[in-house]
C-alpha positions as CSV (number, residue, x, y, z in Angstrom):
1,X,53.8,-0.6,-128.1
2,X,50.1,0.6,-127.3
3,X,48.9,3.8,-129.2
4,X,51.6,3.6,-131.7
5,X,49.9,2.2,-135.1
6,X,51.9,-0.8,-136.3
7,X,52.9,-0.5,-139.9
8,X,53.8,-3.0,-142.6
9,X,57.9,-3.3,-141.7
10,X,56.8,-4.6,-138.1
11,X,54.0,-7.0,-139.5
12,X,56.4,-8.2,-141.5
13,X,58.9,-8.7,-138.6
14,X,56.2,-10.3,-136.8
15,X,54.8,-13.0,-139.4
16,X,58.6,-14.3,-139.8
17,X,59.3,-14.7,-136.1
18,X,55.7,-16.0,-135.3
19,X,56.8,-19.4,-138.4
20,X,59.7,-20.1,-135.6
21,X,58.1,-18.9,-132.3
22,X,55.0,-18.9,-130.3
23,X,52.5,-15.7,-130.2
24,X,53.4,-14.5,-127.1
25,X,57.0,-14.8,-127.6
26,X,56.8,-13.4,-131.4
27,X,54.5,-10.8,-130.2
28,X,56.6,-9.5,-127.5
29,X,59.8,-9.9,-130.0
30,X,57.9,-8.2,-132.5
31,X,57.2,-5.1,-129.7
32,X,53.0,-5.5,-130.1
33,X,50.2,-6.6,-127.7
34,X,48.9,-10.2,-127.5
35,X,45.5,-8.8,-129.0
36,X,47.1,-7.8,-132.2
37,X,49.1,-10.6,-132.5
38,X,45.6,-12.2,-133.1
39,X,44.5,-9.9,-135.3
40,X,47.7,-10.0,-137.2
41,X,47.8,-14.0,-137.7
42,X,43.8,-13.7,-139.3
43,X,44.8,-11.0,-141.3
44,X,46.0,-11.3,-144.8
45,X,46.7,-7.7,-146.0
46,X,49.1,-5.3,-144.6
47,X,48.3,-2.3,-142.4
48,X,49.0,-0.2,-146.2
49,X,46.5,-1.9,-148.5
50,X,43.7,-2.1,-146.1
51,X,40.7,0.2,-146.9
52,X,40.4,3.9,-144.5
53,X,37.8,3.5,-142.2
54,X,34.9,5.6,-143.2
55,X,32.9,5.8,-139.7
56,X,33.5,6.9,-136.0
57,X,35.1,4.2,-133.5
58,X,32.6,5.7,-131.1
59,X,29.6,8.3,-130.8
60,X,29.9,11.8,-131.1
61,X,29.9,13.2,-127.2
62,X,28.9,16.5,-128.8
63,X,26.2,15.9,-131.5
64,X,23.3,17.0,-129.6
65,X,24.8,20.6,-128.9
66,X,27.1,21.0,-131.9
67,X,25.3,22.5,-134.7
68,X,22.6,24.1,-132.6
69,X,24.6,25.5,-129.8
70,X,28.6,25.9,-130.3
71,X,28.5,26.4,-134.1
72,X,26.2,29.5,-133.3
73,X,28.6,30.8,-130.6
74,X,32.1,30.2,-132.6
75,X,30.4,32.3,-135.5
76,X,29.7,34.9,-133.0
77,X,33.2,34.8,-131.8
78,X,35.9,33.1,-133.8
79,X,38.1,33.3,-130.8
80,X,36.6,31.4,-128.5
81,X,38.9,28.4,-127.3
82,X,38.0,25.0,-126.5
83,X,38.0,24.9,-123.4
84,X,35.8,28.3,-122.8
85,X,33.1,26.4,-125.2
86,X,33.3,23.7,-122.8
87,X,32.6,25.6,-119.5
88,X,29.6,27.1,-121.2
89,X,28.2,23.5,-122.3
90,X,28.7,22.2,-118.8
91,X,27.5,25.9,-117.0
92,X,24.4,24.7,-119.1
93,X,24.1,20.9,-119.3
94,X,25.5,20.3,-115.4
95,X,26.9,16.8,-115.2
96,X,26.7,15.7,-118.8
97,X,29.9,16.8,-119.7
98,X,33.4,16.0,-118.2
99,X,36.6,17.5,-118.7
100,X,38.0,14.5,-119.9
101,X,36.5,15.7,-123.0
102,X,38.3,18.8,-123.9
103,X,40.9,17.3,-126.5
104,X,38.0,15.8,-128.5
105,X,36.5,19.5,-128.5
106,X,39.5,21.0,-129.5
107,X,39.8,18.8,-132.3
108,X,36.5,19.7,-133.6
109,X,36.9,23.4,-132.9
110,X,40.2,23.4,-135.0
111,X,38.1,21.4,-138.1
112,X,35.6,24.3,-137.6
113,X,38.6,27.2,-137.8
114,X,40.4,25.7,-140.5
115,X,36.9,25.3,-142.9
116,X,34.9,28.2,-141.6
117,X,37.0,30.5,-139.4
118,X,38.2,34.2,-140.4
119,X,40.9,34.3,-143.1
120,X,44.6,34.4,-141.9
121,X,47.0,37.4,-143.3
122,X,49.0,35.9,-146.1
123,X,52.2,37.2,-146.3
124,X,55.5,36.9,-147.7
125,X,58.8,37.5,-146.0
126,X,61.7,38.7,-147.3
127,X,64.9,37.7,-147.1
128,X,67.6,40.2,-146.4
129,X,71.7,38.6,-146.9
130,X,74.5,40.2,-145.0
131,X,76.1,43.3,-147.0
132,X,72.7,44.0,-149.6
133,X,70.7,46.4,-148.1
134,X,71.2,49.6,-146.8
135,X,68.2,52.0,-145.9
136,X,67.7,55.9,-145.6
137,X,64.7,57.7,-144.4
138,X,63.6,61.1,-143.3
139,X,60.8,61.7,-140.2
140,X,59.3,64.4,-138.9
141,X,60.0,64.9,-135.6
142,X,57.3,67.4,-134.4
143,X,55.4,65.0,-132.3
144,X,58.5,64.8,-129.7
145,X,57.8,68.5,-128.9
146,X,61.3,69.6,-128.9
147,X,62.1,73.0,-127.3
148,X,64.9,75.6,-127.6
149,X,64.0,78.5,-124.9
150,X,60.6,78.0,-125.0
151,X,60.8,77.7,-128.7
152,X,59.7,74.7,-131.2
153,X,62.7,73.1,-132.9
154,X,61.4,72.3,-136.3
155,X,63.3,69.5,-137.4
156,X,64.0,66.0,-139.2
157,X,65.4,62.9,-138.1
158,X,67.2,60.8,-141.0
159,X,68.1,57.3,-140.3
160,X,70.1,54.9,-142.2
161,X,69.3,51.0,-141.2
162,X,71.3,47.7,-142.8
163,X,67.9,45.7,-143.6
164,X,70.1,42.4,-142.2
165,X,71.3,43.3,-139.1
166,X,68.6,46.2,-138.1
167,X,72.4,48.3,-137.5
168,X,71.2,52.0,-137.3
169,X,72.8,55.8,-137.7
170,X,70.4,58.5,-137.1
171,X,70.7,62.3,-137.2
172,X,69.2,65.6,-136.6
173,X,68.7,67.4,-140.1
174,X,68.1,71.1,-139.5
175,X,65.8,72.3,-142.8
176,X,63.5,69.9,-145.4
177,X,64.1,66.4,-147.0
178,X,67.0,67.4,-149.4
179,X,69.6,65.6,-151.7
180,X,72.1,67.7,-149.0
181,X,70.4,66.6,-146.1
182,X,70.3,62.7,-147.7
183,X,73.7,62.6,-149.0
184,X,75.6,64.5,-145.8
185,X,74.1,61.6,-143.6
186,X,74.7,58.4,-145.6
187,X,78.1,59.5,-146.1
188,X,78.7,60.2,-142.2
189,X,76.5,56.6,-141.2
190,X,78.8,55.1,-144.3
191,X,82.2,56.2,-142.0
192,X,80.4,55.3,-138.6
193,X,79.9,51.6,-140.1
194,X,83.4,51.6,-141.6
195,X,82.2,50.3,-145.1
196,X,78.8,49.9,-147.3
197,X,76.0,47.9,-148.4
198,X,75.8,46.5,-151.9
199,X,72.6,48.8,-152.5
200,X,71.2,51.7,-151.2
201,X,67.4,52.1,-151.2
202,X,65.5,56.0,-150.2
203,X,62.4,57.6,-150.9
204,X,62.0,59.2,-154.5
205,X,62.3,62.5,-152.4
206,X,59.9,64.0,-155.4
207,X,58.4,65.8,-152.3
208,X,61.2,67.8,-152.4
209,X,61.5,69.5,-155.6
210,X,59.1,71.8,-157.7
211,X,59.2,70.2,-161.4
212,X,60.0,67.7,-163.1
213,X,63.8,68.9,-163.9
214,X,64.1,69.4,-160.7
215,X,63.1,65.8,-159.8
216,X,65.4,64.3,-163.1
217,X,68.7,66.4,-161.5
218,X,68.5,64.8,-158.2
219,X,68.0,61.2,-159.2
220,X,71.2,62.0,-161.7
221,X,72.7,63.2,-158.2
222,X,71.7,60.3,-156.2
223,X,72.8,58.0,-158.3
224,X,76.2,59.7,-158.8
225,X,76.5,59.7,-155.0
226,X,76.0,55.9,-154.9
227,X,78.0,55.4,-157.7
228,X,80.8,56.9,-155.8
229,X,80.3,54.5,-153.0
230,X,80.3,51.6,-155.0
231,X,76.4,50.6,-154.0
232,X,73.8,50.0,-156.6
233,X,71.0,52.7,-156.1
234,X,67.6,52.0,-155.7
235,X,64.2,53.9,-154.5
236,X,61.1,52.9,-153.0
237,X,57.2,54.1,-154.3
238,X,58.8,56.1,-157.5
239,X,57.6,59.5,-157.3
240,X,55.7,59.4,-153.6
241,X,56.8,60.6,-150.6
242,X,57.5,57.5,-148.2
243,X,57.8,58.3,-144.9
């Protein structure tokens, strides 16, 4: 088949057929062209045994402008596409670079970006299986500018979310970020969803307490609450308020 590489297995089929049939018939049965059959008749090595080609089969059509013009444009604006680059080169050199060269330029640009382009951000995706993790957090809602009878309503929003499904429960908290607000919101969320996850995670809430003794008391009460509901307690950024 034209355009498809001939592998060792296909060569073996052709050689076996060629020992009994003519070149044209053997080539047709093996699914290769007559031209390929002529080449295989004179070849002794299999395709996998041949040395990799280290030369170009044709001249580089962008050799005259790649380093001098195209690379500087990519360095100045790495987000430029091959289509834009080709249009600019066509504008600078009318009639010399046809549209059919776009795929060649796209390959060159991909290779350049891989070696010299902007570094890509690396991240590690987290897997959250069903029923494993629930999260609680508080958000200051002053930005919403809610008012009652013209007076600003100073409040927080408590939010409980399941990491896997994204199910959420939200309630208004009139007051500060406290253990009472956390326990009330978490229990209301549990009643609403009809169950609890294996692990519950929240902030350390240290910003809501004045000293280490109060913080230690919060830790014991939080762990006791989770134990009551059969959840494993965990916290984000120990000692840091994290909204």
